C-alpha positions in Angstrom: -16.0 -9.7 0.2 -15.2 -13.4 0.1 -16.4 -15.7 2.9 -14.8 -19.0 3.9 -16.6 -22.2 4.8 -14.9 -25.1 6.5 -16.5 -28.6 6.0 -15.5 -32.2 6.7 -15.3 -34.9 4.0 -14.3 -38.5 4.0 -10.7 -37.5 3.1 -10.5 -34.8 5.7 -11.3 -31.1 6.3 -11.5 -28.8 3.4 -12.2 -25.1 2.9 -14.5 -23.4 0.3 -14.5 -19.7 -0.6 -17.7 -17.9 -1.8 -17.9 -14.4 -3.3 -19.9 -12.5 -5.9 -19.0 -11.5 -9.4 -20.8 -9.9 -12.3 -22.7 -12.2 -14.7 -23.0 -11.6 -18.4 -26.1 -9.5 -17.9 -24.3 -7.2 -15.5 -26.0 -8.5 -12.4 -24.2 -9.9 -9.4 -24.1 -13.7 -9.1 -22.6 -16.1 -6.6 -19.3 -17.8 -7.3 -17.8 -20.7 -5.3 -14.3 -22.2 -5.3 -14.1 -25.6 -3.5 -11.8 -28.1 -2.0 -8.8 -26.1 -0.5 -6.8 -27.9 2.2 -6.9 -24.8 4.5 -8.0 -21.2 4.7 -4.7 -19.8 3.6 -4.9 -21.9 0.4 -8.5 -20.8 -0.1 -7.4 -17.1 0.2 -4.7 -17.6 -2.4 -7.2 -19.4 -4.7 -9.5 -16.4 -4.5 -6.7 -14.0 -5.3 -5.6 -16.1 -8.3 -9.1 -16.2 -9.6 -9.7 -12.4 -9.3 -6.4 -11.8 -11.1 -7.6 -13.7 -14.1 -11.2 -12.7 -14.0 -12.5 -10.2 -16.6 -15.8 -8.7 -15.9 -18.4 -8.3 -18.7 -18.9 -4.9 -20.4 -22.3 -3.5 -19.4 -24.0 -2.3 -22.5 -26.3 0.8 -22.1 -30.1 0.3 -22.8 -32.0 2.4 -25.3 -33.5 4.7 -22.7 -30.6 4.7 -20.3 -31.1 6.6 -17.0 -28.4 9.3 -17.0 -28.8 10.2 -13.3 -25.7 10.3 -11.2 -27.1 7.8 -8.7 -28.0 5.2 -11.3 -24.7 5.5 -13.2 -22.7 5.4 -10.0 -24.4 2.2 -8.8 -23.4 0.6 -12.1 -19.9 1.9 -11.8 -19.5 0.7 -8.3 -20.5 -2.8 -9.3 -17.9 -2.8 -12.0 -15.2 -1.6 -9.6 -16.2 -4.2 -7.0 -14.7 -6.9 -9.2 -11.8 -5.0 -10.7 -10.2 -3.2 -7.8 -8.2 -4.4 -4.9 -10.2 -4.2 -1.6 -8.2 -1.3 -0.4 -8.7 0.7 -3.6 -12.4 -0.1 -3.5 -12.5 1.2 0.1 -10.8 4.4 -1.0 -13.2 4.9 -3.9 -16.3 4.4 -1.7 -15.0 6.7 1.0 -14.1 9.5 -1.4 -17.4 9.3 -3.2 -19.5 9.2 0.0 -17.6 12.0 1.7 -16.9 14.4 -1.2 -18.8 13.6 -4.4 -22.2 12.0 -3.7 -23.4 14.9 -1.4 -22.9 17.3 -4.3 -24.1 15.3 -7.3 -26.8 13.0 -5.9 -30.2 13.5 -7.6 -28.7 15.3 -10.6 -28.8 14.3 -14.2 -25.3 14.2 -15.6 -26.4 14.8 -19.1 -27.8 18.2 -18.0 -24.7 19.5 -16.1 -22.5 22.2 -17.4 -18.8 23.0 -17.0 -19.7 25.6 -14.4 -21.3 22.9 -12.2 -18.1 21.0 -12.0 -16.1 24.2 -11.5 -18.4 25.1 -8.6 -17.8 21.6 -7.0 -14.1 22.0 -7.4 -14.0 25.5 -5.9 -15.9 24.2 -2.9 -13.7 21.2 -2.5 -10.5 23.2 -2.6 -11.7 25.5 0.1 -13.0 22.7 2.4 -11.4 22.1 5.8 -10.1 18.7 7.0 -12.0 18.1 10.3 -9.1 16.0 11.7 -6.5 18.8 11.4 -8.5 21.9 11.1 -6.6 22.9 8.0 -7.1 22.8 4.3 -6.7 19.4 2.6 -3.3 18.9 0.8 -3.0 19.4 -2.9 -2.1 15.8 -3.3 -5.3 14.6 -1.6 -7.5 17.1 -3.4 -6.0 15.9 -6.7 -6.8 12.3 -5.8 -10.5 13.2 -5.1 -10.7 15.1 -8.4 -9.2 12.2 -10.3 -11.7 9.7 -8.8 -14.6 11.9 -10.2 -12.9 12.4 -13.5 -12.3 8.6 -13.9 -16.0 7.9 -13.2 -17.1 10.6 -15.7 -14.7 9.1 -18.4 -16.4 5.8 -17.9 -19.8 7.5 -18.4 -18.5 9.1 -21.5 -17.1 5.9 -22.9 -20.3 3.8 -22.4 -23.1 6.3 -22.3 -21.8 9.2 -24.4 -22.1 11.7 -21.5 -19.2 14.2 -22.0 -16.6 14.3 -19.3 -16.7 18.1 -18.7 -14.4 17.7 -15.7 -11.5 17.4 -18.2 -12.2 21.0 -19.4 -12.0 22.5 -15.9 -8.6 23.7 -15.0 -7.1 22.2 -11.8 -6.2 24.9 -9.2 -2.6 25.1 -8.1 -2.0 25.5 -4.4 1.5 26.2 -3.2 2.5 24.2 -0.2 5.6 23.9 1.9 7.1 20.5 1.4 6.9 18.4 4.5 10.3 17.1 5.6 10.5 13.3 5.8 11.0 12.2 9.4 13.5 9.3 9.9 15.7 7.8 12.6 19.4 7.4 12.0 20.9 4.0 12.9 22.0 5.2 16.3 18.5 6.4 17.1 17.0 3.1 16.2 19.6 1.2 18.2 18.6 3.4 21.2 15.0 2.6 20.6 15.8 -1.1 20.2 17.6 -1.3 23.5 14.6 0.1 25.3 12.5 -2.9 24.4 12.6 -5.8 26.9 9.9 -7.9 25.2 11.0 -10.5 22.5 7.8 -10.1 20.6 7.9 -6.3 20.1 11.7 -6.2 19.8 11.5 -8.7 16.9 8.6 -7.0 15.2 10.1 -3.5 15.2 13.6 -4.8 14.2 12.0 -6.7 11.3 10.4 -3.5 10.1 13.6 -1.4 10.3 16.1 -4.0 8.9 13.8 -5.2 6.1 12.4 -1.8 5.0 9.1 -3.6 4.3 5.7 -1.9 4.6 3.9 -2.5 7.9 1.1 -4.3 6.1 3.6 -6.6 4.4 5.2 -7.6 7.7 1.8 -8.1 9.4 0.8 -10.5 6.6 3.8 -12.7 7.0 3.3 -16.3 8.2 6.0 -18.5 9.8 6.3 -20.2 6.5 7.3 -17.0 4.7 10.5 -17.0 6.8 13.3 -19.1 5.4 16.8 -19.5 6.8 19.3 -19.7 4.0 22.9 -20.3 5.2 23.0 -17.8 8.1 20.5 -15.2 6.9 16.7 -15.2 7.1 14.8 -14.2 4.0 11.2 -12.9 4.0 8.9 -13.9 1.1 6.7 -10.8 0.5 3.6 -11.6 -1.7 0.7 -10.1 0.3 -0.3 -7.5 2.7 -2.8 -6.8 5.5 -5.4 -4.1 4.9 -7.8 -2.6 7.4 -9.9 -1.2 4.6 -12.7 -3.8 4.6 -15.8 -1.7 3.7 -17.6 -2.7 6.9 -17.1 -6.4 6.5 -17.3 -8.8 9.4 -13.6 -9.3 9.4 -11.6 -6.3 10.7 -8.7 -7.1 8.4 -8.1 -8.5 4.9 -5.0 -10.3 3.5 -4.7 -9.3 -0.1 -2.2 -9.5 -3.0 -0.1 -6.4 -3.4 -1.1 -3.7 -5.9 1.9 -4.0 -8.1 3.9 -7.0 -9.4 7.2 -5.5 -8.1 5.9 -5.7 -4.6 6.3 -9.5 -4.8 9.9 -10.0 -3.7 12.3 -11.7 -1.4 14.0 -9.6 1.3 17.2 -10.8 2.9 17.7 -9.7 6.5 21.1 -8.8 7.9 23.1 -11.2 10.1 22.1 -9.6 13.4 18.5 -10.7 12.8 19.4 -14.4 12.8 19.7 -14.8 16.6 16.8 -12.4 17.2 14.4 -14.4 15.0 15.7 -17.7 16.4 14.9 -16.5 19.9 11.5 -15.3 18.8 10.5 -18.5 17.0 11.6 -20.5 20.1 9.3 -18.2 22.1 6.4 -18.9 19.7 7.0 -22.7 19.9 7.2 -22.7 23.7 3.9 -20.8 24.0 2.2 -22.8 21.2 1.4 -19.7 19.2 -0.2 -20.3 15.8 2.1 -20.0 12.7 -0.7 -18.4 10.6 0.8 -15.0 11.2 4.4 -14.5 12.2 3.4 -11.7 14.4 0.0 -12.2 16.0 -0.8 -16.0 15.9 -4.3 -16.5 14.5 -4.8 -12.9 13.6 -2.4 -10.0 12.7 -1.7 -7.4 15.4 -4.4 -4.8 15.7 -3.3 -1.4 14.4 -3.9 0.5 17.6 -1.9 -2.1 19.6 1.3 -1.8 17.6 1.0 1.9 17.4 0.6 2.2 21.1 3.7 0.1 21.8 5.7 2.0 19.2 4.9 5.3 20.9 5.5 4.0 24.3 9.0 2.5 23.5 9.9 5.7 21.6 9.0 7.7 24.8 11.1 5.4 27.0 14.1 5.5 24.6 13.9 9.3 24.4 14.1 9.5 20.6 12.2 11.9 18.5 8.6 11.1 17.5 8.1 9.5 14.1 5.4 7.4 12.5 5.9 3.6 12.4 5.8 3.8 8.5 8.9 6.1 8.8 10.9 3.0 9.8 10.7 2.1 6.1 12.0 5.6 5.1 14.8 5.2 7.8 15.8 1.9 6.2 16.0 3.5 2.7 18.0 6.5 4.0 20.4 4.2 5.8 21.1 2.2 2.6 21.6 5.4 0.6 24.2 6.7 3.0 25.9 3.4 2.9 26.3 3.9 -0.9 24.1 0.9 -1.8 23.1 1.2 -5.5 19.7 2.8 -6.1 18.7 -0.1 -8.2 19.2 -2.5 -5.3 17.3 -0.2 -2.9 14.4 0.2 -5.3 14.1 -3.6 -5.7 14.4 -4.2 -2.0 11.6 -1.7 -1.3 9.3 -3.2 -3.9 9.0 0.1 -5.9 7.6 -0.1 -9.4 10.5 1.8 -10.8 13.9 3.3 -9.9 12.5 6.7 -10.8 9.9 6.4 -8.0 12.7 5.6 -5.5 14.8 8.6 -6.7 11.9 11.0 -6.5 10.9 9.8 -3.0 14.4 10.0 -1.6 16.0 12.8 -3.6 16.7 14.8 -0.4 19.0 12.0 0.7 21.3 12.8 -2.2 21.7 16.5 -1.2 25.5 16.2 -1.6 25.1 14.7 -5.1 26.1 17.9 -7.0 29.2 18.4 -4.9 30.3 14.7 -5.4 29.8 15.1 -9.2 31.8 18.3 -9.4 34.6 16.8 -7.3 34.7 13.6 -9.4 34.9 15.6 -12.6 37.6 17.9 -11.2 39.7 15.0 -10.0 39.4 13.3 -13.4 40.6 16.4 -15.2 43.5 16.8 -12.7 44.5 13.1 -13.3 44.4 13.6 -17.1 46.6 16.8 -16.9 49.1 15.1 -14.6 49.3 12.1 -16.9 48.0 9.7 -14.3 44.8 8.8 -16.0 43.9 8.3 -19.7 40.1 8.2 -19.5 37.1 7.5 -17.3 34.6 4.7 -17.0 31.6 7.0 -17.1 
């Protein structure tokens, strides 16, 4: 994890960033980037460096230790400089919880297909302690993929066959969970229940932008621009709580995909709301570092608690705060906004992803298609139309 050092020079205060990378011999070394005007610039400098940094390939030695523990330590070092912090956090959590307890102390070169099949069978029958139910197929597949990716790395560098590829993945039939959303009327009811300019602006920004919670939490005052009468949000980072036990309880990091970098225009009704909020910040001398939070982003439990409380006061159905993003997308779909526009606004990597996620919102699509074709045929037969623009 990077650390930031503020120091004074003759020309003023500057910030350095220090972190560790892999040297040519595969061992971690210290790296330092110096002379940034502020911490925000230093954070961006670190992100830019990591985007362009290519770690060295670690060559195996003649008598390479093929134990799981040894190879996983090497793999973890490689991942520490390649993965985004949140992805690195997920990898560590999955291995510590589901994989290390089973494979620690074992020699991977000696394992058979049956050993991996036994691990998979145990995993698919394990109970989630939080819910008291079996883990979802999606989550189990994610765990399996993490192990298989590690084994493929072992196969590529150390010629240890990835036998996980030969083990058939179980199929578990699950009832699809219905996406929970608020319709516009429900959100307006929720909005009216809030009498605090800070929380009203925060939740309105989430709903009317469709941005991820982490993206809104990472915004600074400088990411908000008034163009004509509409405010535009510059989305190019996100707040993550997955910090691998670091001293800081949050991390501002670049998004996982390039398409997440975007500008999001807010509707007219947000102009007065944001002007009132910025005036409130100015009067109370609140730091511009974070648009919502001042010097630090809002703690997760704090905004969740307020969201639940205002939902209760408004008398609307219970949804997750992330469902405000789904509600925004659903609203745009029902307003007949083109799917390409919606996909770009949400920062999805492809239109296909948007369609798959919100296919249920197009439940009347078949009827619309049939009606359109029938009408076109009727127009042709009546001589009122001589073709279509399909």
